C-alpha positions, 0 to 999 in steps of 0.5 A: 740389320736385315736391310744391311745384310740384304745389301751385303749378301746376294741371297739368303744362302749367303746370309745363312752361312754368315749367320751359321759362322757367327753362331759357331764363333759365339759357341767356340768363344764360350769354350775358349777357356777350356783350350788354354795352354794351362788347362787339359782339354777333355776329349768330349770338349775337343770333339765338341769344338772340332764339330763346331769348327766343321759346321760350315763344311758339314752343313750343305744347305743352311737356310735363313728365314729373314722374317723370323731371323732364324737359321734353319737346317743346321744342327749344332753339336751338344755342348758337353757338361764339364 
């Protein structure tokens, strides 16, 4: 997978944003059931999901460590306990 990413992306910065969005999408998917039309979305869950959607724009310098496959310089919001 690292070899595939190296051929698709020009540098580690692009890989970092790709990985950031991938992780963000996974976290959003985990909470999608909270946003169904027949469920009342709590304000804490609404805030959490908005913070996830805002992550790429609010993360000026994500880094990707290809050796350890680790995303660095990113602070993901804490999921509310509901």
